[in-house]
C-alpha positions, 0 to 999 in steps of 0.5 A: 872680263879681259881686254886686249889693250890696257888703256890705263898703262898705254905708252904715250909714244906711238910710231907716228908721233913725229908725223903727227907733230909735222901735220899739226905744224903744217896745218898751222902753217896753212892757217897762216897762209889762209889768214894772209890771203884774207887779210887777217895776218900780215905776210911779208917776203919769203924767208927762203926758197927751197924749190931747187931742192923739192919743187912744190909742183913735183909729186914729192912736193905735193906729197910733202904738202899733203902730209906736212904742209910743205911750202917752198917759200914760207913767209915769217908768219907761216914760219912763226905759226909752224914753230909755235904750234910745233913747240906747243905740241912738243911741250904737251908731249913732254909733260905727258911723258913726264920729262918736265916734272917738278924735282922739288916734289920728289 
């Protein structure tokens, strides 16, 4: 029986890989924000303010928030959650693609 897609040899890359990584980072950033609101994560002052570039209340800001978890005033916990989760996803992707192979086994 012929199949339309050979899943055994499918490439791990796909057109939306960068948006998926952004989604995961944004979701983790929102998790940090919710954790701060209920008192599980300490939140500090905002690290930066990008409302002058893209306001959170504009249609573009709301779209970026929905797609990537955009926050114009992230605190340190949100930034840490974002970059740690983004790094973990990139590490897993690099391992799956084979960029991080043990050169001594060759």
